[in-house]
C-alpha positions, 0 to 999 in steps of 0.5 A, spaced: 535 492 475 538 486 480 533 486 487 536 484 493 533 482 500 533 487 506 536 481 511 541 479 506 540 471 506 536 470 500 538 470 492 538 476 489 533 477 484 531 480 476 525 484 476 520 478 474 523 474 479 522 479 485 514 480 481 512 473 482 516 472 489 513 477 493 517 476 499 524 474 499 526 466 502 529 470 509 523 473 510 526 480 507 523 484 502 526 486 495 530 493 493 533 495 488 540 494 489 541 501 486 536 507 485 534 509 479 535 517 478 532 523 473 534 529 472 531 536 473 530 536 466 525 529 465 522 531 472 520 537 469 518 534 462 513 530 467 508 536 467 502 537 463 503 530 461 497 523 461 498 520 467 499 513 463 505 516 460 509 519 466 507 512 469 511 509 463 516 513 464 518 511 472 516 504 471 520 502 465 526 505 470 525 499 474 523 493 469 529 495 465 528 491 459 526 485 461 518 487 458 518 489 451 516 497 452 511 495 447 508 491 451 509 495 458 505 501 455 499 497 453 499 494 460 500 501 463 495 504 459 490 498 460 490 499 467 489 506 468 483 506 463 479 503 469 480 509 473 474 514 472 477 520 471 481 524 466 487 525 470 487 519 474 490 521 480 487 529 481 489 534 485 484 538 489 486 545 491 483 547 499 487 553 500 493 557 498 498 551 499 494 546 501 492 540 496 488 534 496 491 528 492 485 523 491 487 516 489 480 513 489 478 513 482 480 506 480 474 500 481 474 499 488 474 507 490 481 506 494 489 508 493 490 501 492 488 500 485 493 505 483 498 499 483 494 493 483 490 494 477 498 494 473 500 489 478 496 484 476 497 484 469 505 484 470 504 478 473 499 475 468 504 478 463 509 474 466 505 467 467 503 467 461 510 467 458 512 462 463 507 457 462 506 457 470 501 458 476 501 462 483 497 462 488 497 469 492 496 470 499 494 476 502 492 480 508 488 486 509 485 492 513 479 493 508 481 495 502 487 492 498 484 485 499 477 488 495 482 491 490 487 485 489 481 480 488 477 485 482 485 486 479 486 479 480 479 477 478 481 475 470 487 472 471 487 465 468 494 462 472 493 466 479 489 464 485 487 469 489 486 468 497 486 475 501 485 474 510 481 480 513 480 481 521 472 479 521 468 485 524 474 489 523 472 492 517 467 497 514 461 493 510 463 497 503 470 493 504 467 487 506 463 486 501 467 489 495 472 482 497 466 478 498 462 480 492 467 479 487 463 473 483 471 469 481 472 462 482 479 464 483 478 469 489 477 467 496 476 471 501 478 469 509 474 472 514 479 471 521 477 471 528 483 475 529 486 483 527 489 485 522 496 484 524 495 476 526 493 476 518 500 479 516 504 475 520 500 468 518 502 471 511 509 472 513 509 465 515 507 462 511 513 464 506 517 461 511 513 454 511 518 451 505 512 445 504 506 449 504 509 455 499 512 451 494 506 446 494 501 453 492 507 456 488 506 463 494 505 469 492 504 476 495 501 484 492 500 486 499 505 492 499 511 487 501 511 486 493 517 491 490 511 492 484 506 495 489 511 500 491 514 502 484 506 503 481 505 508 486 512 512 486 508 515 480 503 519 482 509 522 487 512 525 480 505 527 477 503 531 484 509 534 484 510 536 477 503 539 476 504 544 481 511 546 479 516 541 480 523 541 480 523 549 481 518 548 487 519 544 492 513 540 495 511 537 501 507 531 503 502 528 507 500 520 507 495 516 512 500 511 514 498 504 515 504 498 512 509 503 511 508 502 503 505 508 501 509 513 504 515 509 502 514 510 496 515 518 497 521 517 499 523 511 493 520 518 489 525 522 493 531 517 492 530 518 484 531 526 484 524 529 486 526 534 491 521 533 497 521 538 502 518 533 508 514 527 508 509 527 514 508 520 517 500 521 519 497 516 524 490 515 528 491 512 536 495 506 534 500 511 532 507 506 534 510 510 527 510 517 530 512 514 537 518 511 534 520 517 529 519 521 536 523 516 540 526 511 537 523 506 541 519 501 536 515 498 542 509 493 539 501 494 542 495 491 541 491 494 535 486 499 537 480 498 533 478 505 530 473 508 525 480 508 520 481 501 520 487 501 515 491 503 519 490 500 526 496 496 525 502 495 529 506 492 525 508 496 518 512 491 514 514 496 509 518 500 515 523 494 514 525 497 507 526 504 510 531 500 516 535 497 511 536 504 507 537 508 514 542 503 516 546 504 510 544 497 507 546 493 512 542 487 512 545 484 518 543 490 522 536 489 519 536 482 520 539 483 527 531 488 529 526 484 526 529 479 530 528 483 537 521 485 534 520 477 533 523 475 540 521 481 544 516 485 540 521 491 540 527 494 538 530 501 539 533 504 533 542 505 533 542 513 533 544 514 526 538 509 524 534 514 529 537 520 526 536 519 517 529 517 518 528 524 523 531 528 518 527 524 513 520 524 515 516 527 520 510 524 524 504 526 527 498 522 530 490 525 530 485 521 535 478 520 533 474 526 536 480 529 532 478 526 525 471 527 526 471 534 527 476 535 521 471 531 516 466 536 520 470 543 518 472 540 511 465 540 510 463 547 513 468 550 509 468 547 502 462 543 502 468 536 500 466 530 503 473 526 505 474 519 508 477 518 515 484 517 514 484 522 508 481 526 515 487 524 520 492 526 515 489 533 513 489 534 521 497 532 521 499 535 515 496 542 519 501 540 524 507 541 519 505 546 513 511 550 511 506 557 508 511 557 503 511 549 501 505 546 497 502 540 502 499 536 498 495 531 502 493 523 500 486 522 500 487 514 499 479 512 499 473 515 497 468 518 504 462 513 501 467 506 504 466 509 511 459 512 511 458 511 518 464 515 520 462 520 516 455 520 517 457 522 525 461 528 522 456 531 518 449 528 518 449 525 511 451 521 508 456 518 503 454 516 497 459 510 492 459 513 485 453 510 481 458 505 477 461 503 483 455 501 488 454 494 490 447 491 489 444 489 496 442 482 492 449 480 490 450 474 494 457 474 498 461 468 499 466 469 504 469 463 509 471 465 517 476 461 520 479 461 526 486 465 528 490 458 526 495 459 521 494 451 520 487 452 518 487 457 514 493 454 510 489 447 510 483 451 506 487 454 501 490 448 499 483 445 498 481 450 494 486 452 490 488 448 483 495 448 485 494 445 492 488 440 491 492 436 486 498 435 491 499 427 494 496 426 500 
């Protein structure tokens, strides 16, 4: 399996190379040159199978023999043994054709665990084989940082740094990042927005000297390994509801576009998905883009759904690549327009492709809180605010003849203030996931300056600290 950059000016890579590289050297994102596929019979065969078994069958298509099957199976089994539900990602029925897919039963109570737990093992395996070291630098709007630091804390060959916008994540999310207690894991609070943090990560990849000195890599959803792992639960959920003889639809609370893009990949691989519905909060740039074809950046508004307080959705570039007929030059032009002028206009054929592939909608904070309350009063079920946004939007696009699966991306305990405001009840985390109040926090607060952040990483990483000065 060969992987190519969405911008067309970086070397093609093998699976292992793309996994370690993270972001392409031309600023693009790696995708497979061709989509692997499953037959209807193979998809039907996923029904009733353990999650790890289906995960192997999906992931092995992208690994394509670069890792021995027995080693890959072991890593997958170990990754999903960290989850605290026998189904790993169980479905919960809310109505006759209305379902929630709970993705928060992993170590940090967020959907990021599903991919991060296997990604850490894959990267550690590849580095151990080669005897190399890496420095991971990432940006998080809340959940990715905690999931990554937790997953990579035992990786001897990797130093991990995650930036988050100071004061703009929940206390629980912050403490998941700052109490890991591992010398190779670093939480950085940046005086800025998530988009500022994400832009710095991309700029670090373009800074050749820094990138090469610390052997930079990424585990945000710009890393293909993250997308690949998230594809799996679309197959398991759909198979549980009768696919391929029954089409299904999915609604996904969307920030960086990686989670719903994984659903698009599943559809490219043969999964009969009726509709993919993008759900956004008041930072609705993606919903506006789908509706109008105009992609125009604005200031991200802080909300009770911080993981969606994003204006630059990195994985949308992967969709643009597909929608433009894999025209890397067209993608480069659009990304250049975005960088220079903060906006672009989709070519007509690209907008048509996206509109035919996705629906989109948004929910404001009042609607989000009302949805948490409505669901709790109807069934006693507590959901987090991101899931509530998606449930609001899913009802706008529901077809009574097609099961709608809404992705529930975080445990409500990660957002106790919003949930309490909605229902007057504070959700508690499971006992196994609680963070003791006396557990010390270790965090470095830095100003919103790439040079300052790079200098900190150079001094703190084991690769950077040995540089010649």
